[in-house]
C-alpha positions in Angstrom: -87.3 -112.6 134.9 -90.9 -112.3 136.2 -92.4 -112.1 139.6 -93.1 -115.8 140.1 -89.2 -116.2 140.1 -88.3 -112.8 141.7 -90.5 -113.3 145.0 -88.8 -116.8 145.8 -85.3 -115.5 144.8 -85.9 -112.7 147.3 -87.2 -114.9 150.0 -84.4 -117.5 149.2 -81.6 -115.0 149.6 -82.9 -113.6 152.9 -83.7 -116.9 154.5 -80.3 -118.1 153.4 -78.6 -115.2 155.2 -80.9 -115.8 158.1 -80.0 -119.4 158.2 -76.2 -118.7 157.8 -76.3 -116.1 160.7 -77.9 -118.4 163.0 -75.6 -121.1 162.0 -72.7 -119.0 162.7 -73.9 -117.6 166.0 -75.3 -121.0 167.6 -73.6 -123.7 165.6 -75.7 -126.6 163.9 -75.7 -128.4 167.2 -76.8 -125.1 169.0 -79.7 -124.4 166.3 -81.1 -128.2 166.9 -80.7 -127.9 170.8 -82.8 -124.5 170.4 -85.4 -126.1 168.1 -85.9 -128.6 170.8 -85.7 -126.7 174.0 -89.3 -126.5 175.0 -92.9 -127.6 174.1 -93.3 -124.4 172.0 -90.2 -124.9 169.7 -91.0 -128.7 169.5 -94.4 -127.8 168.2 -93.1 -125.3 165.8 -90.4 -127.9 164.7 -92.9 -130.6 164.0 -95.2 -128.2 162.3 -92.2 -127.4 160.1 -91.5 -131.0 159.4 -94.9 -131.7 158.5 -95.2 -128.8 156.1 -91.9 -129.6 154.5 -93.0 -133.2 153.9 -96.0 -132.1 152.0 -94.0 -129.5 150.0 -91.6 -132.4 149.4 -94.3 -134.6 148.0 -95.5 -131.8 145.6 -92.0 -130.9 144.6 -91.2 -134.6 143.7 -94.3 -135.1 141.4 -93.8 -131.6 139.8 -90.2 -132.1 139.0 -90.8 -135.5 137.6 -93.7 -134.3 135.3 -91.5 -131.5 134.2 -88.4 -133.7 133.5 -86.3 -132.2 136.3 -84.2 -134.4 138.5 -85.7 -133.8 142.1 -83.0 -135.5 144.2 -80.8 -132.2 144.8 -83.8 -130.3 145.9 -84.9 -133.2 148.2 -81.6 -133.5 149.7 -81.4 -129.4 150.4 -84.8 -129.8 151.8 -83.7 -132.5 154.4 -80.5 -130.6 155.3 -81.4 -127.0 154.9 -85.2 -126.8 155.1 -87.1 -124.3 153.1 -84.0 -123.5 150.9 -84.7 -126.7 148.9 -88.1 -125.8 147.8 -87.3 -122.1 147.2 -84.4 -123.0 144.9 -86.7 -125.2 143.0 -89.2 -122.6 142.5 -86.4 -120.3 141.5 -85.1 -122.9 139.0 -88.0 -125.0 137.8 -88.8 -124.8 134.0 -91.6 -122.2 133.1 -94.8 -123.2 131.3 -97.3 -125.9 131.4 -96.4 -129.4 132.4 -95.8 -131.6 129.5 -98.5 -134.2 128.7 -97.7 -137.8 129.4 -97.8 -140.2 126.5 
């Protein structure tokens, strides 16, 4: 396993643990309420949505070009945020994108 898989795997493990901790501590409704608590957290939430939307477009195109089904990763992104793209980076096939006919 090379560093291109180890770094996202490390971040995925840590972020998943942080997400589980926050959800256990506050519950899903509590996490959403805190994300919308004031103008600063709303700004951060909207910024995250914009960034994840851009990553989702890239992930969709990259997965399709590599012959990978993107739907599981997109659903994870919509429900768990950055966990979807991180898991995609860990699991995506290595090597160049196959040429289209």
